[in-house]
C-alpha positions in Angstrom: 6.9 4.4 10.1 4.0 4.1 12.5 2.4 0.9 13.4 -0.9 2.2 11.8 0.8 2.7 8.5 0.9 -1.1 7.8 -2.8 -1.3 8.8 -3.4 1.7 6.4 -1.7 -0.4 3.5 -4.6 -3.2 3.8 -7.4 -0.7 4.3 -6.8 2.3 2.1 -7.7 2.4 -1.5 -5.9 4.1 -4.3 -7.9 7.3 -4.9 -7.2 7.7 -8.6 -5.5 6.5 -11.7 -5.2 3.1 -13.4 -5.7 1.3 -10.1 -8.2 3.6 -8.5 -10.2 1.5 -5.8 -7.6 -1.2 -5.3 -6.2 -1.5 -1.8 -2.6 0.0 -1.7 -1.4 -3.3 -0.6 -2.8 -4.9 -3.7 -1.2 -2.5 -6.1 1.1 -4.2 -8.6 5.0 -4.0 -8.1 5.5 -2.4 -11.3 3.1 0.4 -10.6 4.8 1.0 -7.3 8.2 1.1 -9.1 6.9 3.5 -11.6 6.1 5.9 -8.7 9.6 5.3 -7.3 11.2 6.4 -10.8 8.7 9.3 -11.7 8.1 10.5 -8.0 5.5 9.8 -5.3 2.5 12.1 -4.8 3.0 14.6 -1.9 1.4 13.9 1.5 0.2 10.8 3.2 -0.7 8.9 0.0 2.9 9.2 -1.3 4.4 8.1 2.1 2.1 5.0 2.1 2.8 4.2 -1.6 6.7 4.6 -0.8 6.2 2.4 2.1 4.3 -0.5 0.1 7.0 -0.1 -2.6 9.8 -0.9 0.0 7.8 -3.9 1.5 7.2 -5.1 -2.1 10.8 -4.7 -3.3 12.1 -6.5 -0.2 9.7 -9.5 -0.8 7.9 -8.7 2.5 4.3 -8.5 1.3 3.4 -11.7 3.2 3.9 -9.8 6.3 0.7 -8.0 5.5 -1.4 -11.2 5.6 -2.3 -11.2 9.4 -3.3 -7.5 9.1 -5.7 -8.3 6.2 -7.4 -10.8 8.3 -7.6 -8.3 11.2 -8.8 -5.7 9.1 -11.6 -8.0 7.3 -13.0 -8.3 10.8 -14.0 -4.7 11.1 -14.5 -3.8 7.3 -16.7 -6.6 6.1 
């Protein structure tokens, strides 16, 4: 994991599917767990979804809060 990966979770939006347009960090746990069962997409998106699933599964989503604040300074 690179430090930039965490910032991407709070800035990158899901490009397709039921939750298209939602930030990766805001995807519901059941959707992330579905990917874990069915398979993550290839490439960067799959890697980030896998990372978010691990964060969610381990109850660490609150660690992204400071990054959300930082990201909002540059993306608003």
